[in-house]
N, C-alpha and C positions, 0 to 999 in steps of 0.2 A: 710415621708408619703409613698413613693414608696416602701420602704422595707416592711412596714406593709401590704400594699395591696398585694404585691407579695407573702408574707408568707401566708396570708389568702387564696389567690388563689391556692397556692401549696397544702395546707391542703385540700381545697375543691376538688381539682383535685384528690388527693390521695384517698379521701373518695368516690368520684364519680366513680373512676376506679374500685372500689371493686364490683360494680354492685348490691349493696344491696339497698332495698327500704327504704323510710323514716320510715315506720312502724318498720323495724328492728332497726333503730337508736333510735326511741322512746322507743321500748322494751328494748334496751340496757341501755338507760338512766334511765328508770324506775327500771331496775334490779340493777343498781349501787346505786340508791337512796335507794331502799329497803335494800340492803346489808349493806349500811352505817348506816341506821336507826337500823337495827337488831344488828349490832355490838355495836352501842351505847347503845341499850336497854340491851344487855347481859352484857356489861361492867359496867353498872350503876345499876344492880340489887342490892337491899338491901341485906346485909349479912344475914338477917333473912330468906331469901328465902330458903336456904338449911339448913337442920338439920345436923350439923357436927357429931352428935352422931349416926346417921343412916348411915350404910354402903352404902345403895342404893342411898341416897341423895349425898353422897360424890362422888361415882362413876359417877353419873349423872352430877354433877357439873363439874368434871374433863373433862368428855366427851364433855359436852356442851361448856365449855370455851376454853379448849386447842385444842381439835381436830377440832371442827367446826370453831372457830375463826382463827386458822392457815390456814385451807383450804380456808376460805373466803378471808383472807388477801392475800394469794398467788394468788388466782384467780383475785382479784381486781387489783393487780399489773401486773400479767402476761398476762391477757386476751388481753389488747390492743397491747401488744408486739406480741403475736401470731396472732391477727387479722390483723395487718398491715404487717406481714411477710409472712403468708401462710394461705389462706382460706381453704385449704385441712385439715390442722391440727386444724384450728379454728372449723371446723365442728365436728371433733372428740372430741375436748375438750368441746365444747358446749353440745354435746349429752351426754358425760360422766357427766358433771356438772348437766345437767337436770335430768338424771337418779338418781344421788346422792341426789339432792334436793327433788325429788318425794319420794325416799326411806326414807329420813329423815322426810318428812312431814307425811308419813304413820306411821313411827316409833313413832313420837311424839304423834300422836293421839291414837295409840294402847298402848303405854307404858309410855311415859314421862308425859303426862297430868294427869295420875293417881298417879304418884309419887310426882310431884312438883305442888304446888299451887302458880301460879304466882300472883304477886301483881296486884291490880286493878289500876295500873298507866296508864295514857293516852297513853304513847308511846308503852307499851307492848301490850295493847289491840289493838292499831292501827296497829302495826306490825303483830299481829296475824290475824287481819281482812283482811289485804291486801296481805297476803301470797299466797292465791290462784291466785291472779292477777300476782304475781311474777312468779308462776309456768306456767301460761299461756304465759307470756312473754318469758320465757325460751323455752317453746315448740314451740312458733312461730319462735324464732331465730333458733332453731334446724331444723325446717321444711324449713325455707327459705335458710339456708346454705346447706341443702341437695338437694333441688330441684331448686336452682337458678344456671343458667349457667353464669359464670363470665369470663371476658376476662383475668383476672390476674391469673387464676388457672393454 
């Protein structure tokens, strides 16, 4: 029992010493939940979503699955490592990922939604509807990391 309490205390101290608010941690948790749902939605798209005879559809499918999924997967694994090692680099990574997510959001609305007709499945519609909240969470995390003075920097 003592070991379990000690470990929880160490983790809490490590998180508390970062000097980030609870809103940051809620935004981070929401971001992780969104990214996991988005990965699941992309990986479980029906094969009829993309027309294999259309070159635009094939290029879009490759870009959507390989490029985006690889960046998201690396981010999901690497972000906690960077977060607990250096807040300075976490700030830069968060700002870069936020800029990328906003650019992808704009690109999807200008180009992708005209090319691909997504199925009316519940998870795809849900992920698309909460995507602006995900961007707000990323923006909040970027602002907090930029303007928060922490003892561990």
